[in-house]
Each structure stands twice: as C-alpha cells, then as structure tokens.
C-alpha positions as YAML, in Angstrom:
chain: A
units: angstrom
residues:
- id: 1
  name: UNK
  ca: [-11.65, -41.38, 10.78]
- id: 2
  name: UNK
  ca: [-12.15, -43.23, 13.99]
- id: 3
  name: UNK
  ca: [-14.55, -45.80, 12.57]
- id: 4
  name: UNK
  ca: [-12.16, -47.76, 10.36]
- id: 5
  name: UNK
  ca: [-12.42, -45.62, 7.22]
- id: 6
  name: UNK
  ca: [-16.20, -45.59, 6.87]
- id: 7
  name: UNK
  ca: [-17.47, -42.11, 6.02]
- id: 8
  name: UNK
  ca: [-19.46, -40.50, 8.79]
- id: 9
  name: UNK
  ca: [-22.31, -38.56, 7.08]
- id: 10
  name: UNK
  ca: [-21.80, -35.67, 9.56]
- id: 11
  name: UNK
  ca: [-18.35, -35.09, 8.05]
- id: 12
  name: UNK
  ca: [-19.91, -34.23, 4.68]
- id: 13
  name: UNK
  ca: [-21.34, -31.05, 6.21]
- id: 14
  name: UNK
  ca: [-18.37, -30.04, 8.39]
- id: 15
  name: UNK
  ca: [-14.70, -29.10, 8.42]
- id: 16
  name: UNK
  ca: [-12.45, -32.05, 9.25]
- id: 17
  name: UNK
  ca: [-8.76, -31.84, 10.15]
- id: 18
  name: UNK
  ca: [-6.71, -34.71, 8.70]
- id: 19
  name: UNK
  ca: [-3.08, -35.72, 8.51]
- id: 20
  name: UNK
  ca: [-2.27, -37.28, 5.16]
- id: 21
  name: UNK
  ca: [-0.69, -40.68, 4.66]
- id: 22
  name: UNK
  ca: [2.95, -40.45, 3.68]
- id: 23
  name: UNK
  ca: [2.49, -42.37, 0.43]
- id: 24
  name: UNK
  ca: [2.83, -39.29, -1.80]
- id: 25
  name: UNK
  ca: [6.15, -37.35, -1.90]
- id: 26
  name: UNK
  ca: [4.44, -33.98, -1.75]
- id: 27
  name: UNK
  ca: [2.35, -34.96, 1.26]
- id: 28
  name: UNK
  ca: [5.27, -36.72, 2.97]
- id: 29
  name: UNK
  ca: [7.42, -33.57, 2.86]
- id: 30
  name: UNK
  ca: [4.75, -31.36, 4.40]
- id: 31
  name: UNK
  ca: [4.85, -31.16, 8.18]
- id: 32
  name: UNK
  ca: [1.25, -30.53, 8.98]
- id: 33
  name: UNK
  ca: [-2.36, -31.38, 8.53]
- id: 34
  name: UNK
  ca: [-5.08, -30.37, 6.11]
- id: 35
  name: UNK
  ca: [-8.55, -28.97, 6.55]
- id: 36
  name: UNK
  ca: [-11.14, -30.75, 4.42]
- id: 37
  name: UNK
  ca: [-14.28, -28.73, 3.82]
- id: 38
  name: UNK
  ca: [-17.54, -30.60, 3.31]
- id: 39
  name: UNK
  ca: [-20.19, -29.57, 0.80]
- id: 40
  name: UNK
  ca: [-21.24, -25.90, 1.12]
- id: 41
  name: UNK
  ca: [-19.19, -25.50, 4.33]
- id: 42
  name: UNK
  ca: [-17.36, -22.30, 5.24]
- id: 43
  name: UNK
  ca: [-15.21, -21.54, 8.26]
- id: 44
  name: UNK
  ca: [-16.23, -18.35, 10.02]
- id: 45
  name: UNK
  ca: [-13.45, -15.80, 10.72]
- id: 46
  name: UNK
  ca: [-13.91, -16.47, 14.44]
- id: 47
  name: UNK
  ca: [-13.35, -20.21, 13.96]
- id: 48
  name: UNK
  ca: [-15.43, -22.89, 15.59]
- id: 49
  name: UNK
  ca: [-15.47, -24.70, 18.94]
- id: 50
  name: UNK
  ca: [-13.00, -27.24, 17.51]
- id: 51
  name: UNK
  ca: [-10.85, -24.91, 15.37]
- id: 52
  name: UNK
  ca: [-9.40, -21.63, 16.63]
- id: 53
  name: UNK
  ca: [-8.22, -19.03, 14.13]
- id: 54
  name: UNK
  ca: [-5.51, -16.47, 14.68]
- id: 55
  name: UNK
  ca: [-4.80, -14.04, 11.85]
- id: 56
  name: UNK
  ca: [-1.29, -12.63, 11.58]
- id: 57
  name: UNK
  ca: [0.15, -9.95, 9.33]
- id: 58
  name: UNK
  ca: [3.43, -10.58, 7.54]
- id: 59
  name: UNK
  ca: [5.31, -7.32, 7.29]
- id: 60
  name: UNK
  ca: [8.60, -8.61, 5.89]
- id: 61
  name: UNK
  ca: [8.04, -11.62, 3.64]
- id: 62
  name: UNK
  ca: [11.74, -12.07, 2.78]
- id: 63
  name: UNK
  ca: [12.74, -12.46, 6.44]
- id: 64
  name: UNK
  ca: [9.92, -14.95, 7.06]
- id: 65
  name: UNK
  ca: [10.93, -16.98, 3.98]
- id: 66
  name: UNK
  ca: [14.56, -17.01, 5.13]
- id: 67
  name: UNK
  ca: [13.56, -18.20, 8.61]
- id: 68
  name: UNK
  ca: [11.33, -20.92, 7.14]
- id: 69
  name: UNK
  ca: [14.22, -21.99, 4.90]
- id: 70
  name: UNK
  ca: [16.40, -22.41, 7.99]
- id: 71
  name: UNK
  ca: [13.75, -24.88, 9.21]
- id: 72
  name: UNK
  ca: [13.95, -26.67, 5.84]
- id: 73
  name: UNK
  ca: [10.54, -25.35, 4.77]
- id: 74
  name: UNK
  ca: [10.88, -24.00, 1.25]
- id: 75
  name: UNK
  ca: [9.58, -24.51, -2.28]
- id: 76
  name: UNK
  ca: [11.93, -27.45, -2.77]
- id: 77
  name: UNK
  ca: [10.62, -29.36, 0.28]
- id: 78
  name: UNK
  ca: [6.94, -28.41, 0.03]
- id: 79
  name: UNK
  ca: [6.84, -29.21, -3.71]
- id: 80
  name: UNK
  ca: [9.57, -31.90, -4.04]
- id: 81
  name: UNK
  ca: [9.80, -32.08, -7.81]
- id: 82
  name: UNK
  ca: [13.08, -31.83, -9.71]
- id: 83
  name: UNK
  ca: [12.13, -28.50, -11.31]
- id: 84
  name: UNK
  ca: [11.44, -26.91, -7.92]
- id: 85
  name: UNK
  ca: [14.61, -28.33, -6.40]
- id: 86
  name: UNK
  ca: [16.67, -27.00, -9.33]
- id: 87
  name: UNK
  ca: [15.01, -23.58, -9.08]
- id: 88
  name: UNK
  ca: [15.57, -23.47, -5.31]
- id: 89
  name: UNK
  ca: [19.26, -24.37, -5.62]
- id: 90
  name: UNK
  ca: [19.78, -21.89, -8.45]
- id: 91
  name: UNK
  ca: [18.22, -19.08, -6.40]
- id: 92
  name: UNK
  ca: [20.03, -20.08, -3.21]
- id: 93
  name: UNK
  ca: [23.41, -20.08, -4.90]
- id: 94
  name: UNK
  ca: [22.59, -17.21, -7.31]
- id: 95
  name: UNK
  ca: [22.74, -19.20, -10.52]
- id: 96
  name: UNK
  ca: [20.68, -18.03, -13.45]
- id: 97
  name: UNK
  ca: [18.48, -20.69, -15.04]
- id: 98
  name: UNK
  ca: [16.44, -20.36, -18.20]
- id: 99
  name: UNK
  ca: [12.78, -21.33, -18.43]
...
C-alpha cells in the first residue's frame, strides 16, 4: 500500500496484487505475488484494465512438473516443511516412505 499501511477503502471492493513480506518460510520460498480479493469481488475471465488473464492448457503435467523442478519450484520449496521435504526427496530418489 502506497500510503504507509493505511487501508484504502477502495481496496475493500477490488482485487489487489501484493508481494508478501519474507517473514514466513512458506511465503519466502514462493517467487511471486498474490491476488487479494475484496468483499464480494470476482475477476472476470477477460481480466481487468490492471490485470490481464491468459488461460493455458497443460497437456503433459509430468513434463511441466519436471521442468518446474529444474527451476527449484516443487512441493518441497513451495511448502517448506520437513514432511514435504522428506516426501520430495523420497520420490526424487525412489525411496518408499510410510504414512
């Protein structure tokens, strides 16, 4: 927020793009921003003047996941908890873990 953290009432009825503070591990590991939706707000499929939307179809999820992993974007980095890291390593190196 440009005004020193004071809530602008217009934001309560709009979609606002924000980049989170890196004080939380989960937020710190994510390389992006978030869309915050105000009360009763929806984002039309065509977007808005400030936000453009492009829909893509994923035809081979496994290839996309492998490419994301090469960029260090995976369950272990997006959700950096010990259970997710253990699960990721077990799957990557073909270990079997019990739940």
